BALOBA-1460 file (C-alpha; in Angstrom, 3 decimals):
// residues 161
<rec num="1" residu="x" x="0.000" y="0.000" z="0.000"/>
<rec num="2" residu="x" x="1.373" y="3.405" z="-0.962"/>
<rec num="3" residu="x" x="1.936" y="5.989" z="1.701"/>
<rec num="4" residu="x" x="2.064" y="9.704" z="1.495"/>
<rec num="5" residu="x" x="4.567" y="11.467" z="3.692"/>
<rec num="6" residu="x" x="3.419" y="14.536" z="5.559"/>
<rec num="7" residu="x" x="6.228" y="16.807" z="6.571"/>
<rec num="8" residu="x" x="6.128" y="19.364" z="9.291"/>
<rec num="9" residu="x" x="3.151" y="17.990" z="11.157"/>
<rec num="10" residu="x" x="4.825" y="18.994" z="14.352"/>
<rec num="11" residu="x" x="6.592" y="22.275" z="14.847"/>
<rec num="12" residu="x" x="9.434" y="22.858" z="17.242"/>
<rec num="13" residu="x" x="9.585" y="26.386" z="18.517"/>
<rec num="14" residu="x" x="12.718" y="28.412" z="18.722"/>
<rec num="15" residu="x" x="12.498" y="32.024" z="19.690"/>
<rec num="16" residu="x" x="14.857" y="34.858" z="19.105"/>
<rec num="17" residu="x" x="14.392" y="38.142" z="20.930"/>
<rec num="18" residu="x" x="11.424" y="39.357" z="18.893"/>
<rec num="19" residu="x" x="9.881" y="36.597" z="16.812"/>
<rec num="20" residu="x" x="8.599" y="33.076" z="17.123"/>
<rec num="21" residu="x" x="10.126" y="30.983" z="14.374"/>
<rec num="22" residu="x" x="8.825" y="27.653" z="13.132"/>
<rec num="23" residu="x" x="11.113" y="24.951" z="11.854"/>
<rec num="24" residu="x" x="10.162" y="21.550" z="10.490"/>
<rec num="25" residu="x" x="10.148" y="18.284" z="12.375"/>
<rec num="26" residu="x" x="10.409" y="14.664" z="11.301"/>
<rec num="27" residu="x" x="7.876" y="13.190" z="8.893"/>
<rec num="28" residu="x" x="4.903" y="10.938" z="9.542"/>
<rec num="29" residu="x" x="3.454" y="8.256" z="7.321"/>
<rec num="30" residu="x" x="-0.272" y="8.067" z="6.706"/>
<rec num="31" residu="x" x="-2.389" y="6.055" z="4.321"/>
<rec num="32" residu="x" x="-2.834" y="7.791" z="1.013"/>
<rec num="33" residu="x" x="-6.577" y="7.118" z="1.055"/>
<rec num="34" residu="x" x="-7.317" y="8.949" z="4.320"/>
<rec num="35" residu="x" x="-10.760" y="10.475" z="3.674"/>
<rec num="36" residu="x" x="-10.393" y="13.146" z="6.357"/>
<rec num="37" residu="x" x="-7.141" y="14.399" z="4.822"/>
<rec num="38" residu="x" x="-8.932" y="14.508" z="1.452"/>
<rec num="39" residu="x" x="-11.695" y="16.622" z="3.031"/>
<rec num="40" residu="x" x="-9.106" y="18.915" z="4.647"/>
<rec num="41" residu="x" x="-7.339" y="19.350" z="1.286"/>
<rec num="42" residu="x" x="-10.609" y="20.174" z="-0.494"/>
<rec num="43" residu="x" x="-11.468" y="22.739" z="2.171"/>
<rec num="44" residu="x" x="-7.976" y="24.242" z="1.989"/>
<rec num="45" residu="x" x="-8.312" y="24.769" z="-1.762"/>
<rec num="46" residu="x" x="-11.797" y="26.286" z="-1.405"/>
<rec num="47" residu="x" x="-10.556" y="28.691" z="1.262"/>
<rec num="48" residu="x" x="-7.350" y="29.775" z="-0.540"/>
<rec num="49" residu="x" x="-8.735" y="33.286" z="-1.163"/>
<rec num="50" residu="x" x="-8.796" y="33.775" z="2.623"/>
<rec num="51" residu="x" x="-5.185" y="32.622" z="2.920"/>
<rec num="52" residu="x" x="-3.935" y="34.833" z="0.077"/>
<rec num="53" residu="x" x="-5.902" y="37.845" z="1.322"/>
<rec num="54" residu="x" x="-4.192" y="37.494" z="4.707"/>
<rec num="55" residu="x" x="-0.813" y="36.851" z="3.085"/>
<rec num="56" residu="x" x="-0.968" y="39.975" z="0.910"/>
<rec num="57" residu="x" x="-2.572" y="42.230" z="3.538"/>
<rec num="58" residu="x" x="-1.618" y="40.710" z="6.895"/>
<rec num="59" residu="x" x="-3.075" y="42.096" z="10.057"/>
<rec num="60" residu="x" x="-0.731" y="43.026" z="12.891"/>
<rec num="61" residu="x" x="0.483" y="39.848" z="14.551"/>
<rec num="62" residu="x" x="0.036" y="37.652" z="11.446"/>
<rec num="63" residu="x" x="3.113" y="35.774" z="10.216"/>
<rec num="64" residu="x" x="4.540" y="32.318" z="9.441"/>
<rec num="65" residu="x" x="2.547" y="31.794" z="6.229"/>
<rec num="66" residu="x" x="2.865" y="28.279" z="4.739"/>
<rec num="67" residu="x" x="1.123" y="26.078" z="2.186"/>
<rec num="68" residu="x" x="1.330" y="22.295" z="2.071"/>
<rec num="69" residu="x" x="2.070" y="20.957" z="-1.370"/>
<rec num="70" residu="x" x="2.658" y="17.484" z="-2.869"/>
<rec num="71" residu="x" x="6.043" y="16.732" z="-4.424"/>
<rec num="72" residu="x" x="6.491" y="13.587" z="-6.503"/>
<rec num="73" residu="x" x="9.596" y="11.713" z="-7.555"/>
<rec num="74" residu="x" x="10.195" y="9.828" z="-10.804"/>
<rec num="75" residu="x" x="8.785" y="6.615" z="-9.262"/>
<rec num="76" residu="x" x="5.447" y="8.261" z="-8.467"/>
<rec num="77" residu="x" x="6.033" y="8.379" z="-4.715"/>
<rec num="78" residu="x" x="4.672" y="11.561" z="-3.160"/>
<rec num="79" residu="x" x="5.597" y="13.633" z="-0.169"/>
<rec num="80" residu="x" x="3.645" y="16.523" z="1.268"/>
<rec num="81" residu="x" x="5.939" y="19.440" z="2.067"/>
<rec num="82" residu="x" x="5.362" y="22.834" z="3.600"/>
<rec num="83" residu="x" x="6.392" y="25.846" z="1.537"/>
<rec num="84" residu="x" x="7.076" y="29.213" z="3.137"/>
<rec num="85" residu="x" x="8.083" y="32.620" z="1.781"/>
<rec num="86" residu="x" x="5.068" y="32.458" z="-0.555"/>
<rec num="87" residu="x" x="5.162" y="34.851" z="-3.503"/>
<rec num="88" residu="x" x="3.086" y="35.408" z="-6.634"/>
<rec num="89" residu="x" x="4.659" y="37.123" z="-9.632"/>
<rec num="90" residu="x" x="3.111" y="37.370" z="-13.090"/>
<rec num="91" residu="x" x="0.551" y="34.691" z="-12.167"/>
<rec num="92" residu="x" x="3.240" y="32.199" z="-11.082"/>
<rec num="93" residu="x" x="3.243" y="30.931" z="-7.480"/>
<rec num="94" residu="x" x="6.543" y="30.419" z="-5.635"/>
<rec num="95" residu="x" x="7.450" y="29.061" z="-2.227"/>
<rec num="96" residu="x" x="10.576" y="27.877" z="-0.419"/>
<rec num="97" residu="x" x="10.847" y="24.396" z="1.063"/>
<rec num="98" residu="x" x="10.457" y="24.636" z="4.843"/>
<rec num="99" residu="x" x="12.488" y="21.424" z="5.232"/>
<rec num="100" residu="x" x="14.544" y="18.978" z="3.172"/>
<rec num="101" residu="x" x="12.190" y="16.404" z="1.626"/>
<rec num="102" residu="x" x="12.748" y="12.698" z="2.257"/>
<rec num="103" residu="x" x="12.270" y="11.852" z="-1.408"/>
<rec num="104" residu="x" x="15.376" y="11.421" z="-3.525"/>
<rec num="105" residu="x" x="16.073" y="14.180" z="-5.984"/>
<rec num="106" residu="x" x="18.361" y="16.565" z="-4.195"/>
<rec num="107" residu="x" x="15.822" y="19.190" z="-3.190"/>
<rec num="108" residu="x" x="16.923" y="20.917" z="0.004"/>
<rec num="109" residu="x" x="15.408" y="23.232" z="2.569"/>
<rec num="110" residu="x" x="15.007" y="26.791" z="1.216"/>
<rec num="111" residu="x" x="14.916" y="25.663" z="-2.433"/>
<rec num="112" residu="x" x="12.517" y="27.805" z="-4.426"/>
<rec num="113" residu="x" x="9.632" y="25.760" z="-5.856"/>
<rec num="114" residu="x" x="7.030" y="26.807" z="-8.399"/>
<rec num="115" residu="x" x="3.674" y="25.413" z="-7.326"/>
<rec num="116" residu="x" x="0.139" y="25.058" z="-8.601"/>
<rec num="117" residu="x" x="-2.321" y="26.510" z="-6.069"/>
<rec num="118" residu="x" x="-4.965" y="24.021" z="-7.276"/>
<rec num="119" residu="x" x="-2.846" y="21.228" z="-5.753"/>
<rec num="120" residu="x" x="-2.350" y="22.749" z="-2.291"/>
<rec num="121" residu="x" x="-3.499" y="20.344" z="0.433"/>
<rec num="122" residu="x" x="-3.411" y="22.715" z="3.425"/>
<rec num="123" residu="x" x="-2.388" y="26.197" z="4.445"/>
<rec num="124" residu="x" x="-1.623" y="27.910" z="7.714"/>
<rec num="125" residu="x" x="-0.322" y="31.019" z="9.377"/>
<rec num="126" residu="x" x="-0.115" y="32.312" z="12.902"/>
<rec num="127" residu="x" x="-2.081" y="35.254" z="14.274"/>
<rec num="128" residu="x" x="-1.104" y="36.522" z="17.710"/>
<rec num="129" residu="x" x="0.283" y="33.111" z="18.677"/>
<rec num="130" residu="x" x="-2.712" y="31.125" z="17.379"/>
<rec num="131" residu="x" x="-2.561" y="28.782" z="14.392"/>
<rec num="132" residu="x" x="-5.038" y="29.680" z="11.667"/>
<rec num="133" residu="x" x="-5.665" y="26.872" z="9.171"/>
<rec num="134" residu="x" x="-3.240" y="23.954" z="9.491"/>
<rec num="135" residu="x" x="-6.106" y="21.486" z="9.784"/>
<rec num="136" residu="x" x="-3.945" y="18.548" z="8.666"/>
<rec num="137" residu="x" x="-1.525" y="19.242" z="11.516"/>
<rec num="138" residu="x" x="-4.358" y="19.311" z="14.048"/>
<rec num="139" residu="x" x="-5.974" y="16.189" z="12.612"/>
<rec num="140" residu="x" x="-2.754" y="14.166" z="12.654"/>
<rec num="141" residu="x" x="-1.857" y="15.282" z="16.163"/>
<rec num="142" residu="x" x="-5.339" y="14.399" z="17.413"/>
<rec num="143" residu="x" x="-5.064" y="10.938" z="15.818"/>
<rec num="144" residu="x" x="-2.209" y="10.259" z="18.190"/>
<rec num="145" residu="x" x="-3.680" y="9.069" z="21.525"/>
<rec num="146" residu="x" x="-3.552" y="11.802" z="24.157"/>
<rec num="147" residu="x" x="-1.439" y="9.617" z="26.462"/>
<rec num="148" residu="x" x="1.203" y="9.319" z="23.720"/>
<rec num="149" residu="x" x="1.436" y="13.010" z="22.811"/>
<rec num="150" residu="x" x="4.579" y="14.869" z="23.724"/>
<rec num="151" residu="x" x="4.365" y="18.107" z="25.686"/>
<rec num="152" residu="x" x="5.283" y="19.933" z="22.489"/>
<rec num="153" residu="x" x="2.408" y="18.298" z="20.615"/>
<rec num="154" residu="x" x="-0.011" y="19.183" z="23.410"/>
<rec num="155" residu="x" x="1.240" y="22.772" z="23.316"/>
<rec num="156" residu="x" x="0.706" y="22.956" z="19.561"/>
<rec num="157" residu="x" x="-2.870" y="21.660" z="19.863"/>
<rec num="158" residu="x" x="-3.607" y="24.474" z="22.314"/>
<rec num="159" residu="x" x="-2.474" y="27.012" z="19.681"/>
<rec num="160" residu="x" x="-5.297" y="26.209" z="17.288"/>
<rec num="161" residu="x" x="-8.095" y="28.750" z="16.967"/>
């Protein structure tokens, strides 16, 4: 059975003096036919105008804008990656890999990727310390039994709106 890899389902927090910075964690494997993840992806695509409106005209306290996007290798294996530093120029969408993908192919963290917004499977940003969007992160964390969640995972769940 094929699996799809979801990167950055858990964020580790590192703070400098003025900003909270997200960096990616290890990957998780989930069944490719997970109906709830399909529903989350459909909703993310339908609500993209909200994401892009907030990206282009962020309110005070809004930052850490990411989209989740599927990358495929030559064998047809897929990995979901988070892209940050989202830009749109001349109708072309760009984002930088938030982590180094597990798939072979040499793509590394911070590599600029051109992406198709119709293939986005999730989006997120933070607003005053709360996670807006990121439904796949919440879903996957909640699938993990509460007694097996790390303190970091519990903390992340509390950040959701």
